[in-house]
N, C-alpha and C positions, 0 to 999 in steps of 0.2 A: 561482517562474519558471513562466511560462506558455508554451503551446505556440505562441504567435504572436510571441515574443521572437525577436529576430536576433542577440543578443548576449548573452554569458555573460561574468559577473565572477566570479572566485574571489579571495576575500579571506580570507587565513589566515596565521597566524604562520610563521615559519621552520621547516623540517624536519617540516611536516605532510602532505607529499605533493602540493603544488600542481603540479610539473612531471610526477610520475608520472600524476596525474589528467588533465592536458592531453594528454600522450602517448597515454594510453588512450583518451581522448575522440576524438582524431585517427585513432586506429586503428579506433574503433567506426564512424566517419563513413566511412572508406575500405571497412571490411568488417564489416557489422553482426553477422556470427558470430564475431568475434573474441573471444578469452577470455583476460583478463589471468593472469599466473602467480602472482597473489596473490588474495585474497577482497577484494573492493572493499568499502569502508565504506557505509553506508546514504546518505551525502552523495555518494559517487562514483557509485553506483547511480542516484540522482537525476539527476546530470548526464548519465550515459551513456543513461539513457532519454530525453532530450529532444537525442539526436544526429540531425542531419539527415542524411538519407540523398541522395546526390548532390550534395553541396557542390562548388561550383565553387572558391571561393577560402576559405582559411583564413589569417587574419592573427593572428600571435602577438607579443607586444611582450614582449621580456625585458630586463630592467634591470640584467643580470649577465653578463658574457662567458661565464663557465663554463656557466651556464644556457643561454645561446643556443646554445652549441657542443652540448651535450647534447640539446637538441631537434632541433637538425640532424642528428643521428648517426642 
């Protein structure tokens, strides 16, 4: 992932923490001092390190109603 990329794609199997990673990423964008309640993996840390500050729009596509509702909460 380069600093110039505008999009992040997370590909992973079920139950690997994709939703938690996205929720934490959004929290980092909103508040760079945000600290998750768990220890992020190296992969999650790499994603957080690329969090843009001051994002005006975040688009999240969920293909599962339960996940969409979890992200909206």
